N, C-alpha and C positions, 0 to 999 in steps of 0.2 A: 845970490846964493850960488854955491858951487854946484855944477851939474852932478858931480859925484854924490852930493848930499841928497839931491832929488832922487837919483837912482837908488840910493840907500833906503830912503823912505819908501820907495815903491817896492823894493825887495823885501822890506819888513811888513808890507801890507798896510802901510799907513795911508797911502794914496794909490791911485791907479791911473793908467793911461791907455791909449790905443795907438796903433801905428797907422800912418797914412800910406799912400801908394809908394811913396819914396822911402819907406821904412823909417820915417822920423817919428819920434814919440810926440803925442799930442795929449794935452790935459784939458779936462773940462774946466769951466770957469770956477766951479766951487772948490777946486783943488787949491787955488790961491789962498782962500780963507783957511782951508785945512792946514796948509803949510804954515800960515801965520799962527794958528793955534798950536801946532807942533813946536814952533820956535819959542813961543811964550812959555809953554809947559816945560820945555827943556831948560829954559833960563831959570825956571823955578826949581829945577832939580827933579822933576817928575820923570820916573823911568819910562823908557819907550814902551815897555809892555803895558803900563798903565795908560799911556797916551793912546795906544792902539785900542785897548779895551774901551776907552771912553769914546773914541771916534767911531768904533764899531756900533756903539749904542745909538748913534745918530742916523737919521734916514739917509739912504744913499741917493745920489743924483741931485742933491740940492745944496745950496750954500748954507753953511751953519748960520743960525740966527743969533740975535742977542739972547733970546730965551735959552738956546742951546748952550751958549757960553756961560750963562748963569748956572745952569745945571752942572756943566763940567767944572767950573771954577769952585762951586760949593763942594763937590766931591774931592777935588784936589786940595782945597783948604783943609779939609779933615785930615788928609794924608800929611800935609805940611805941619799941621798942629801936632800930630803924633810924632813926627820926626823932630820937631823942635823940643818936645817934651823929653824924648830920648837923649838928644844932644845936651839939653840942660842937665839931665841927671848925670851923664858922663862928665860934663864940665865940673859939676859939683863934687864928684868922686875924685877927679883929677886934683882939685884944690886940696882935698883932704890928704891925698898922697904927697903932694908937695909940702903940705904942712907938717906931716910926720916924718917925711924923708926916708922912710924905710923901704918902700916898694916891696913889701913883704910878699914872698912867693907863696906863703901859706894862707894869708888872709888879705888879699888885695882885690877889691871889687873891679878894678880895671884889668889887671893881669889875669885873674882867675875868678870870673864872675860865676855865681851859682855853682860852686865847686861841689859836684855830687860824689866825686871819688875821694874826697878828703878823709872820710871816715875809714877808708881802707889803708890809710897811711901814706907816707911820702914815697916818691919814686914813680916810675912809669907803670902804673897799675894796669893799663890796657895792654901794654906789651907783656907784662908778667902773666896775665891771664891767657894771652894768646899762646905763649910758650908752654903753658901747662897743658893745653889741649892736645 
């Protein structure tokens, strides 16, 4: 791993170190396992904020165990399942847009999802109301 990546993880609070008398960073043994967990989670697409939250839930000062990993991976599996469901829905809408070919600006679930301003008519409704104030 690049030293810059280790420093980045430390700056984000994912791992910690101490400095020796020569001002060199030193890491406890359990940091190696935590770095492995971070790398696997990143490969799965888990955001660093979620990784940090998960690592913060583990006891400090000891190497994460198999039981810890099962707890973290179950949590992340739920996040991945939700992301897969959202991506599947987006993919299915994309297929519909390709099928109709219109890419309607008025009624397109990809371009204009959950359009709450449609009832106010076409055009820049937010800008129009800001100009009226």
